[in-house]
PyMOL commands that place a pseudoatom at each C-alpha (Angstrom):
pseudoatom trace, name=CA, resn=MET, resi=1, chain=A, elem=C, hetatm=0, pos=[-63.692, -25.068, 72.519]
pseudoatom trace, name=CA, resn=GLU, resi=2, chain=A, elem=C, hetatm=0, pos=[-63.472, -28.667, 71.460]
pseudoatom trace, name=CA, resn=HIS, resi=3, chain=A, elem=C, hetatm=0, pos=[-60.834, -31.333, 70.903]
pseudoatom trace, name=CA, resn=SER, resi=4, chain=A, elem=C, hetatm=0, pos=[-57.798, -30.073, 68.973]
pseudoatom trace, name=CA, resn=SER, resi=5, chain=A, elem=C, hetatm=0, pos=[-58.995, -31.841, 65.828]
pseudoatom trace, name=CA, resn=ALA, resi=6, chain=A, elem=C, hetatm=0, pos=[-61.915, -29.373, 65.627]
pseudoatom trace, name=CA, resn=VAL, resi=7, chain=A, elem=C, hetatm=0, pos=[-59.957, -26.152, 66.228]
pseudoatom trace, name=CA, resn=ASP, resi=8, chain=A, elem=C, hetatm=0, pos=[-59.146, -25.380, 62.573]
pseudoatom trace, name=CA, resn=LYS, resi=9, chain=A, elem=C, hetatm=0, pos=[-62.814, -25.514, 61.585]
pseudoatom trace, name=CA, resn=ILE, resi=10, chain=A, elem=C, hetatm=0, pos=[-63.897, -23.474, 64.617]
pseudoatom trace, name=CA, resn=LEU, resi=11, chain=A, elem=C, hetatm=0, pos=[-61.310, -20.781, 63.861]
pseudoatom trace, name=CA, resn=GLU, resi=12, chain=A, elem=C, hetatm=0, pos=[-62.312, -20.752, 60.194]
pseudoatom trace, name=CA, resn=VAL, resi=13, chain=A, elem=C, hetatm=0, pos=[-65.950, -20.087, 61.086]
pseudoatom trace, name=CA, resn=TYR, resi=14, chain=A, elem=C, hetatm=0, pos=[-64.962, -17.550, 63.746]
pseudoatom trace, name=CA, resn=SER, resi=15, chain=A, elem=C, hetatm=0, pos=[-62.736, -15.634, 61.324]
pseudoatom trace, name=CA, resn=GLN, resi=16, chain=A, elem=C, hetatm=0, pos=[-65.659, -15.354, 58.909]
pseudoatom trace, name=CA, resn=LEU, resi=17, chain=A, elem=C, hetatm=0, pos=[-68.152, -14.175, 61.546]
pseudoatom trace, name=CA, resn=ALA, resi=18, chain=A, elem=C, hetatm=0, pos=[-66.092, -12.027, 63.913]
pseudoatom trace, name=CA, resn=PRO, resi=19, chain=A, elem=C, hetatm=0, pos=[-65.472, -9.053, 61.592]
pseudoatom trace, name=CA, resn=ASP, resi=20, chain=A, elem=C, hetatm=0, pos=[-69.202, -8.385, 61.199]
pseudoatom trace, name=CA, resn=HIS, resi=21, chain=A, elem=C, hetatm=0, pos=[-70.574, -9.513, 64.558]
pseudoatom trace, name=CA, resn=SER, resi=22, chain=A, elem=C, hetatm=0, pos=[-69.439, -7.635, 67.652]
pseudoatom trace, name=CA, resn=ASN, resi=23, chain=A, elem=C, hetatm=0, pos=[-71.367, -9.959, 69.966]
pseudoatom trace, name=CA, resn=ILE, resi=24, chain=A, elem=C, hetatm=0, pos=[-69.401, -13.090, 69.057]
pseudoatom trace, name=CA, resn=GLY, resi=25, chain=A, elem=C, hetatm=0, pos=[-66.724, -14.496, 71.334]
pseudoatom trace, name=CA, resn=LEU, resi=26, chain=A, elem=C, hetatm=0, pos=[-64.357, -17.435, 71.313]
pseudoatom trace, name=CA, resn=THR, resi=27, chain=A, elem=C, hetatm=0, pos=[-62.980, -19.906, 73.822]
pseudoatom trace, name=CA, resn=VAL, resi=28, chain=A, elem=C, hetatm=0, pos=[-59.260, -20.647, 73.595]
pseudoatom trace, name=CA, resn=GLN, resi=29, chain=A, elem=C, hetatm=0, pos=[-57.429, -23.454, 75.358]
pseudoatom trace, name=CA, resn=ALA, resi=30, chain=A, elem=C, hetatm=0, pos=[-54.172, -22.573, 77.077]
pseudoatom trace, name=CA, resn=HIS, resi=31, chain=A, elem=C, hetatm=0, pos=[-52.923, -26.150, 77.028]
pseudoatom trace, name=CA, resn=LEU, resi=32, chain=A, elem=C, hetatm=0, pos=[-52.847, -26.370, 73.214]
pseudoatom trace, name=CA, resn=HIS, resi=33, chain=A, elem=C, hetatm=0, pos=[-49.409, -25.449, 71.876]
pseudoatom trace, name=CA, resn=ARG, resi=34, chain=A, elem=C, hetatm=0, pos=[-50.997, -23.814, 68.839]
pseudoatom trace, name=CA, resn=THR, resi=35, chain=A, elem=C, hetatm=0, pos=[-52.852, -21.254, 70.973]
pseudoatom trace, name=CA, resn=VAL, resi=36, chain=A, elem=C, hetatm=0, pos=[-49.661, -19.233, 71.455]
pseudoatom trace, name=CA, resn=ASN, resi=37, chain=A, elem=C, hetatm=0, pos=[-49.509, -18.747, 67.672]
pseudoatom trace, name=CA, resn=ASP, resi=38, chain=A, elem=C, hetatm=0, pos=[-53.276, -18.437, 67.111]
pseudoatom trace, name=CA, resn=LEU, resi=39, chain=A, elem=C, hetatm=0, pos=[-53.804, -15.774, 69.757]
pseudoatom trace, name=CA, resn=PRO, resi=40, chain=A, elem=C, hetatm=0, pos=[-52.403, -12.662, 67.984]
pseudoatom trace, name=CA, resn=ALA, resi=41, chain=A, elem=C, hetatm=0, pos=[-54.858, -13.036, 65.086]
pseudoatom trace, name=CA, resn=LEU, resi=42, chain=A, elem=C, hetatm=0, pos=[-57.734, -13.716, 67.485]
pseudoatom trace, name=CA, resn=ILE, resi=43, chain=A, elem=C, hetatm=0, pos=[-56.844, -10.647, 69.545]
pseudoatom trace, name=CA, resn=GLY, resi=44, chain=A, elem=C, hetatm=0, pos=[-56.942, -8.654, 66.317]
pseudoatom trace, name=CA, resn=TYR, resi=45, chain=A, elem=C, hetatm=0, pos=[-60.697, -9.139, 66.047]
pseudoatom trace, name=CA, resn=GLY, resi=46, chain=A, elem=C, hetatm=0, pos=[-61.178, -7.364, 69.378]
pseudoatom trace, name=CA, resn=ARG, resi=47, chain=A, elem=C, hetatm=0, pos=[-63.937, -9.759, 70.421]
pseudoatom trace, name=CA, resn=LYS, resi=48, chain=A, elem=C, hetatm=0, pos=[-64.330, -11.294, 73.852]
pseudoatom trace, name=CA, resn=ILE, resi=49, chain=A, elem=C, hetatm=0, pos=[-62.086, -14.257, 74.567]
pseudoatom trace, name=CA, resn=ARG, resi=50, chain=A, elem=C, hetatm=0, pos=[-62.895, -16.949, 77.111]
pseudoatom trace, name=CA, resn=LEU, resi=51, chain=A, elem=C, hetatm=0, pos=[-59.634, -18.439, 78.343]
pseudoatom trace, name=CA, resn=VAL, resi=52, chain=A, elem=C, hetatm=0, pos=[-59.665, -22.012, 79.649]
pseudoatom trace, name=CA, resn=LYS, resi=53, chain=A, elem=C, hetatm=0, pos=[-56.903, -24.443, 80.514]
pseudoatom trace, name=CA, resn=GLY, resi=54, chain=A, elem=C, hetatm=0, pos=[-58.439, -27.156, 78.319]
pseudoatom trace, name=CA, resn=VAL, resi=55, chain=A, elem=C, hetatm=0, pos=[-59.907, -30.489, 79.350]
pseudoatom trace, name=CA, resn=TYR, resi=56, chain=A, elem=C, hetatm=0, pos=[-59.278, -32.796, 76.434]
pseudoatom trace, name=CA, resn=ASN, resi=57, chain=A, elem=C, hetatm=0, pos=[-56.630, -35.472, 76.722]
pseudoatom trace, name=CA, resn=GLU, resi=58, chain=A, elem=C, hetatm=0, pos=[-54.183, -34.566, 73.966]
pseudoatom trace, name=CA, resn=ALA, resi=59, chain=A, elem=C, hetatm=0, pos=[-50.830, -35.943, 72.847]
pseudoatom trace, name=CA, resn=PRO, resi=60, chain=A, elem=C, hetatm=0, pos=[-47.743, -34.203, 74.310]
pseudoatom trace, name=CA, resn=GLU, resi=61, chain=A, elem=C, hetatm=0, pos=[-46.850, -32.770, 70.905]
pseudoatom trace, name=CA, resn=VAL, resi=62, chain=A, elem=C, hetatm=0, pos=[-50.297, -31.105, 70.807]
pseudoatom trace, name=CA, resn=ALA, resi=63, chain=A, elem=C, hetatm=0, pos=[-50.780, -29.882, 74.378]
pseudoatom trace, name=CA, resn=LEU, resi=64, chain=A, elem=C, hetatm=0, pos=[-49.227, -29.347, 77.777]
pseudoatom trace, name=CA, resn=PRO, resi=65, chain=A, elem=C, hetatm=0, pos=[-50.330, -31.565, 80.654]
pseudoatom trace, name=CA, resn=ARG, resi=66, chain=A, elem=C, hetatm=0, pos=[-51.709, -30.080, 83.867]
pseudoatom trace, name=CA, resn=GLY, resi=67, chain=A, elem=C, hetatm=0, pos=[-49.093, -28.439, 86.039]
pseudoatom trace, name=CA, resn=ALA, resi=68, chain=A, elem=C, hetatm=0, pos=[-47.011, -25.338, 86.683]
pseudoatom trace, name=CA, resn=GLU, resi=69, chain=A, elem=C, hetatm=0, pos=[-45.976, -24.898, 83.045]
pseudoatom trace, name=CA, resn=LEU, resi=70, chain=A, elem=C, hetatm=0, pos=[-49.614, -24.797, 81.952]
pseudoatom trace, name=CA, resn=ASP, resi=71, chain=A, elem=C, hetatm=0, pos=[-50.475, -22.312, 84.709]
pseudoatom trace, name=CA, resn=GLU, resi=72, chain=A, elem=C, hetatm=0, pos=[-47.648, -20.031, 83.547]
pseudoatom trace, name=CA, resn=ARG, resi=73, chain=A, elem=C, hetatm=0, pos=[-48.797, -20.275, 79.938]
pseudoatom trace, name=CA, resn=TYR, resi=74, chain=A, elem=C, hetatm=0, pos=[-52.371, -19.456, 80.991]
pseudoatom trace, name=CA, resn=LEU, resi=75, chain=A, elem=C, hetatm=0, pos=[-51.187, -16.313, 82.780]
pseudoatom trace, name=CA, resn=LYS, resi=76, chain=A, elem=C, hetatm=0, pos=[-48.976, -15.237, 79.854]
pseudoatom trace, name=CA, resn=LEU, resi=77, chain=A, elem=C, hetatm=0, pos=[-51.850, -15.668, 77.405]
pseudoatom trace, name=CA, resn=LEU, resi=78, chain=A, elem=C, hetatm=0, pos=[-54.096, -13.733, 79.772]
pseudoatom trace, name=CA, resn=ALA, resi=79, chain=A, elem=C, hetatm=0, pos=[-51.555, -10.905, 79.980]
pseudoatom trace, name=CA, resn=SER, resi=80, chain=A, elem=C, hetatm=0, pos=[-51.356, -10.743, 76.177]
pseudoatom trace, name=CA, resn=ILE, resi=81, chain=A, elem=C, hetatm=0, pos=[-55.128, -10.509, 75.860]
pseudoatom trace, name=CA, resn=LEU, resi=82, chain=A, elem=C, hetatm=0, pos=[-55.420, -7.839, 78.545]
pseudoatom trace, name=CA, resn=ASP, resi=83, chain=A, elem=C, hetatm=0, pos=[-52.478, -5.812, 77.226]
pseudoatom trace, name=CA, resn=ALA, resi=84, chain=A, elem=C, hetatm=0, pos=[-54.242, -5.679, 73.854]
pseudoatom trace, name=CA, resn=GLY, resi=85, chain=A, elem=C, hetatm=0, pos=[-57.357, -4.284, 75.522]
pseudoatom trace, name=CA, resn=VAL, resi=86, chain=A, elem=C, hetatm=0, pos=[-59.516, -7.232, 74.522]
pseudoatom trace, name=CA, resn=PRO, resi=87, chain=A, elem=C, hetatm=0, pos=[-62.278, -8.310, 76.936]
pseudoatom trace, name=CA, resn=VAL, resi=88, chain=A, elem=C, hetatm=0, pos=[-61.542, -11.642, 78.578]
pseudoatom trace, name=CA, resn=SER, resi=89, chain=A, elem=C, hetatm=0, pos=[-63.306, -14.136, 80.785]
pseudoatom trace, name=CA, resn=CYS, resi=90, chain=A, elem=C, hetatm=0, pos=[-61.215, -16.545, 82.851]
pseudoatom trace, name=CA, resn=ALA, resi=91, chain=A, elem=C, hetatm=0, pos=[-62.881, -19.936, 83.104]
pseudoatom trace, name=CA, resn=THR, resi=92, chain=A, elem=C, hetatm=0, pos=[-61.166, -22.053, 85.737]
pseudoatom trace, name=CA, resn=GLN, resi=93, chain=A, elem=C, hetatm=0, pos=[-61.935, -24.048, 88.857]
pseudoatom trace, name=CA, resn=ASP, resi=94, chain=A, elem=C, hetatm=0, pos=[-58.282, -24.046, 89.930]
pseudoatom trace, name=CA, resn=PRO, resi=95, chain=A, elem=C, hetatm=0, pos=[-58.054, -22.247, 93.306]
pseudoatom trace, name=CA, resn=ASN, resi=96, chain=A, elem=C, hetatm=0, pos=[-54.300, -21.735, 92.903]
pseudoatom trace, name=CA, resn=LEU, resi=97, chain=A, elem=C, hetatm=0, pos=[-54.746, -20.090, 89.509]
pseudoatom trace, name=CA, resn=ILE, resi=98, chain=A, elem=C, hetatm=0, pos=[-57.534, -17.905, 90.889]
pseudoatom trace, name=CA, resn=LYS, resi=99, chain=A, elem=C, hetatm=0, pos=[-55.211, -16.885, 93.719]
pseudoatom trace, name=CA, resn=ARG, resi=100, chain=A, elem=C, hetatm=0, pos=[-52.604, -15.893, 91.122]
pseudoatom trace, name=CA, resn=LEU, resi=101, chain=A, elem=C, hetatm=0, pos=[-55.207, -13.753, 89.317]
pseudoatom trace, name=CA, resn=PHE, resi=102, chain=A, elem=C, hetatm=0, pos=[-55.444, -11.686, 92.489]
pseudoatom trace, name=CA, resn=GLU, resi=103, chain=A, elem=C, hetatm=0, pos=[-51.727, -11.733, 93.340]
pseudoatom trace, name=CA, resn=GLU, resi=104, chain=A, elem=C, hetatm=0, pos=[-50.744, -10.503, 89.893]
pseudoatom trace, name=CA, resn=GLY, resi=105, chain=A, elem=C, hetatm=0, pos=[-53.497, -7.891, 89.645]
pseudoatom trace, name=CA, resn=PHE, resi=106, chain=A, elem=C, hetatm=0, pos=[-55.387, -9.551, 86.798]
pseudoatom trace, name=CA, resn=HIS, resi=107, chain=A, elem=C, hetatm=0, pos=[-58.598, -9.759, 88.842]
pseudoatom trace, name=CA, resn=SER, resi=108, chain=A, elem=C, hetatm=0, pos=[-59.338, -6.069, 88.332]
pseudoatom trace, name=CA, resn=ARG, resi=109, chain=A, elem=C, hetatm=0, pos=[-58.797, -6.267, 84.569]
pseudoatom trace, name=CA, resn=ILE, resi=110, chain=A, elem=C, hetatm=0, pos=[-60.775, -9.347, 83.555]
pseudoatom trace, name=CA, resn=GLU, resi=111, chain=A, elem=C, hetatm=0, pos=[-64.480, -9.177, 82.769]
pseudoatom trace, name=CA, resn=GLU, resi=112, chain=A, elem=C, hetatm=0, pos=[-65.385, -12.181, 84.878]
pseudoatom trace, name=CA, resn=LEU, resi=113, chain=A, elem=C, hetatm=0, pos=[-64.394, -15.439, 86.476]
pseudoatom trace, name=CA, resn=GLU, resi=114, chain=A, elem=C, hetatm=0, pos=[-66.409, -18.386, 85.208]
pseudoatom trace, name=CA, resn=MET, resi=115, chain=A, elem=C, hetatm=0, pos=[-66.803, -21.622, 87.138]
pseudoatom trace, name=CA, resn=LEU, resi=116, chain=A, elem=C, hetatm=0, pos=[-68.981, -24.676, 86.707]
pseudoatom trace, name=CA, resn=HIS, resi=117, chain=A, elem=C, hetatm=0, pos=[-72.057, -24.864, 88.895]
pseudoatom trace, name=CA, resn=GLY, resi=118, chain=A, elem=C, hetatm=0, pos=[-71.324, -26.827, 92.046]
pseudoatom trace, name=CA, resn=VAL, resi=119, chain=A, elem=C, hetatm=0, pos=[-67.549, -27.036, 91.542]
pseudoatom trace, name=CA, resn=GLN, resi=120, chain=A, elem=C, hetatm=0, pos=[-65.552, -25.191, 94.215]
pseudoatom trace, name=CA, resn=PRO, resi=121, chain=A, elem=C, hetatm=0, pos=[-68.517, -23.045, 95.362]
pseudoatom trace, name=CA, resn=GLU, resi=122, chain=A, elem=C, hetatm=0, pos=[-66.542, -21.619, 98.283]
pseudoatom trace, name=CA, resn=THR, resi=123, chain=A, elem=C, hetatm=0, pos=[-63.765, -20.481, 95.930]
pseudoatom trace, name=CA, resn=LEU, resi=124, chain=A, elem=C, hetatm=0, pos=[-66.346, -18.776, 93.724]
pseudoatom trace, name=CA, resn=ARG, resi=125, chain=A, elem=C, hetatm=0, pos=[-67.985, -17.138, 96.730]
pseudoatom trace, name=CA, resn=LYS, resi=126, chain=A, elem=C, hetatm=0, pos=[-64.640, -15.767, 97.952]
pseudoatom trace, name=CA, resn=ALA, resi=127, chain=A, elem=C, hetatm=0, pos=[-63.832, -14.372, 94.503]
pseudoatom trace, name=CA, resn=LYS, resi=128, chain=A, elem=C, hetatm=0, pos=[-67.250, -12.720, 94.329]
pseudoatom trace, name=CA, resn=ASP, resi=129, chain=A, elem=C, hetatm=0, pos=[-66.882, -11.299, 97.844]
pseudoatom trace, name=CA, resn=ALA, resi=130, chain=A, elem=C, hetatm=0, pos=[-63.494, -9.875, 96.795]
pseudoatom trace, name=CA, resn=GLY, resi=131, chain=A, elem=C, hetatm=0, pos=[-65.254, -7.902, 94.072]
pseudoatom trace, name=CA, resn=LEU, resi=132, chain=A, elem=C, hetatm=0, pos=[-64.652, -10.125, 91.060]
pseudoatom trace, name=CA, resn=ALA, resi=133, chain=A, elem=C, hetatm=0, pos=[-67.565, -10.460, 88.655]
pseudoatom trace, name=CA, resn=CYS, resi=134, chain=A, elem=C, hetatm=0, pos=[-68.464, -14.151, 88.529]
pseudoatom trace, name=CA, resn=ARG, resi=135, chain=A, elem=C, hetatm=0, pos=[-70.460, -16.350, 86.188]
pseudoatom trace, name=CA, resn=ILE, resi=136, chain=A, elem=C, hetatm=0, pos=[-71.789, -19.809, 86.978]
pseudoatom trace, name=CA, resn=ALA, resi=137, chain=A, elem=C, hetatm=0, pos=[-71.777, -22.154, 83.992]
pseudoatom trace, name=CA, resn=ALA, resi=138, chain=A, elem=C, hetatm=0, pos=[-74.049, -25.165, 83.666]
pseudoatom trace, name=CA, resn=VAL, resi=139, chain=A, elem=C, hetatm=0, pos=[-73.475, -28.076, 81.320]
pseudoatom trace, name=CA, resn=TYR, resi=140, chain=A, elem=C, hetatm=0, pos=[-76.439, -29.278, 79.285]
pseudoatom trace, name=CA, resn=GLY, resi=141, chain=A, elem=C, hetatm=0, pos=[-77.262, -30.867, 75.950]
pseudoatom trace, name=CA, resn=ASP, resi=142, chain=A, elem=C, hetatm=0, pos=[-76.273, -34.123, 74.320]
pseudoatom trace, name=CA, resn=SER, resi=143, chain=A, elem=C, hetatm=0, pos=[-72.629, -34.042, 75.441]
pseudoatom trace, name=CA, resn=TRP, resi=144, chain=A, elem=C, hetatm=0, pos=[-73.190, -33.398, 79.149]
pseudoatom trace, name=CA, resn=TYR, resi=145, chain=A, elem=C, hetatm=0, pos=[-72.031, -36.874, 80.178]
pseudoatom trace, name=CA, resn=LEU, resi=146, chain=A, elem=C, hetatm=0, pos=[-68.717, -36.586, 78.336]
pseudoatom trace, name=CA, resn=HIS, resi=147, chain=A, elem=C, hetatm=0, pos=[-68.147, -33.183, 79.922]
pseudoatom trace, name=CA, resn=PHE, resi=148, chain=A, elem=C, hetatm=0, pos=[-68.994, -34.675, 83.337]
pseudoatom trace, name=CA, resn=LEU, resi=149, chain=A, elem=C, hetatm=0, pos=[-66.409, -37.420, 82.801]
pseudoatom trace, name=CA, resn=HIS, resi=150, chain=A, elem=C, hetatm=0, pos=[-63.772, -34.818, 81.884]
pseudoatom trace, name=CA, resn=ARG, resi=151, chain=A, elem=C, hetatm=0, pos=[-64.466, -32.983, 85.143]
pseudoatom trace, name=CA, resn=LEU, resi=152, chain=A, elem=C, hetatm=0, pos=[-64.070, -36.219, 87.092]
pseudoatom trace, name=CA, resn=ALA, resi=153, chain=A, elem=C, hetatm=0, pos=[-60.823, -37.067, 85.326]
pseudoatom trace, name=CA, resn=GLU, resi=154, chain=A, elem=C, hetatm=0, pos=[-59.533, -33.563, 85.974]
pseudoatom trace, name=CA, resn=SER, resi=155, chain=A, elem=C, hetatm=0, pos=[-60.027, -33.942, 89.716]
pseudoatom trace, name=CA, resn=PRO, resi=156, chain=A, elem=C, hetatm=0, pos=[-60.658, -37.470, 91.025]
pseudoatom trace, name=CA, resn=VAL, resi=157, chain=A, elem=C, hetatm=0, pos=[-61.796, -36.005, 94.346]
pseudoatom trace, name=CA, resn=ASN, resi=158, chain=A, elem=C, hetatm=0, pos=[-64.851, -34.795, 92.413]
pseudoatom trace, name=CA, resn=VAL, resi=159, chain=A, elem=C, hetatm=0, pos=[-65.947, -38.457, 92.191]
pseudoatom trace, name=CA, resn=LEU, resi=160, chain=A, elem=C, hetatm=0, pos=[-66.213, -38.619, 95.973]
pseudoatom trace, name=CA, resn=GLU, resi=161, chain=A, elem=C, hetatm=0, pos=[-67.935, -35.228, 96.110]
pseudoatom trace, name=CA, resn=SER, resi=162, chain=A, elem=C, hetatm=0, pos=[-70.457, -36.346, 93.485]
pseudoatom trace, name=CA, resn=LEU, resi=163, chain=A, elem=C, hetatm=0, pos=[-71.201, -39.560, 95.343]
pseudoatom trace, name=CA, resn=ALA, resi=164, chain=A, elem=C, hetatm=0, pos=[-71.590, -37.684, 98.625]
pseudoatom trace, name=CA, resn=ASP, resi=165, chain=A, elem=C, hetatm=0, pos=[-73.973, -35.210, 96.942]
pseudoatom trace, name=CA, resn=PHE, resi=166, chain=A, elem=C, hetatm=0, pos=[-75.948, -38.091, 95.448]
pseudoatom trace, name=CA, resn=TYR, resi=167, chain=A, elem=C, hetatm=0, pos=[-76.456, -39.724, 98.842]
pseudoatom trace, name=CA, resn=ASP, resi=168, chain=A, elem=C, hetatm=0, pos=[-76.983, -36.441, 100.708]
pseudoatom trace, name=CA, resn=PRO, resi=169, chain=A, elem=C, hetatm=0, pos=[-78.571, -33.824, 98.417]
pseudoatom trace, name=CA, resn=SER, resi=170, chain=A, elem=C, hetatm=0, pos=[-78.591, -31.295, 101.268]
pseudoatom trace, name=CA, resn=ARG, resi=171, chain=A, elem=C, hetatm=0, pos=[-74.834, -30.879, 100.626]
pseudoatom trace, name=CA, resn=ILE, resi=172, chain=A, elem=C, hetatm=0, pos=[-75.516, -29.317, 97.222]
pseudoatom trace, name=CA, resn=VAL, resi=173, chain=A, elem=C, hetatm=0, pos=[-75.066, -25.546, 97.076]
pseudoatom trace, name=CA, resn=PHE, resi=174, chain=A, elem=C, hetatm=0, pos=[-77.509, -23.890, 94.698]
pseudoatom trace, name=CA, resn=GLY, resi=175, chain=A, elem=C, hetatm=0, pos=[-77.241, -20.471, 93.063]
pseudoatom trace, name=CA, resn=ALA, resi=176, chain=A, elem=C, hetatm=0, pos=[-78.513, -18.433, 96.015]
pseudoatom trace, name=CA, resn=GLY, resi=177, chain=A, elem=C, hetatm=0, pos=[-75.609, -19.708, 98.110]
pseudoatom trace, name=CA, resn=TYR, resi=178, chain=A, elem=C, hetatm=0, pos=[-73.057, -18.097, 95.850]
for i in range(1, 178): cmd.bond("trace and resi %d" % i, "trace and resi %d" % (i + 1))
show_as sticks, trace
zoom trace
């Protein structure tokens, strides 16, 4: 999903395609206030939903900031999707949120946990070892740098990790290590 200014157009296109294409899915951002109201119609299509917290810096009237309230909203949206029997992928690097997926029994009901390649590899490995289907996502294309900056802003410690990886490439965990 993109910045909130693009959501109307994305949902318009999705609503035209979803009825006739069973292989189409949609990413929804838990931090956007509108998602609570958009979700029932999206669930109605019965297509896979990829649930993310959301990375774009949005005004407070548009979105929740990071924190406990956002985590609770994420879990409530997830419960709504699962209760409707719609397939869902949880895309998050947040180890606390992943822990909650297990504590609240969501881990056995979601299709997969999706994490970015190289971000929290040990968390991903533990989830996989606990029996959760996992997907590693890689960022590519023209907007990779903007996405990279969002990841850094999301967790400033990632700046240090990136620098350490740059100076010591042996620290990098590649796919086989997951």
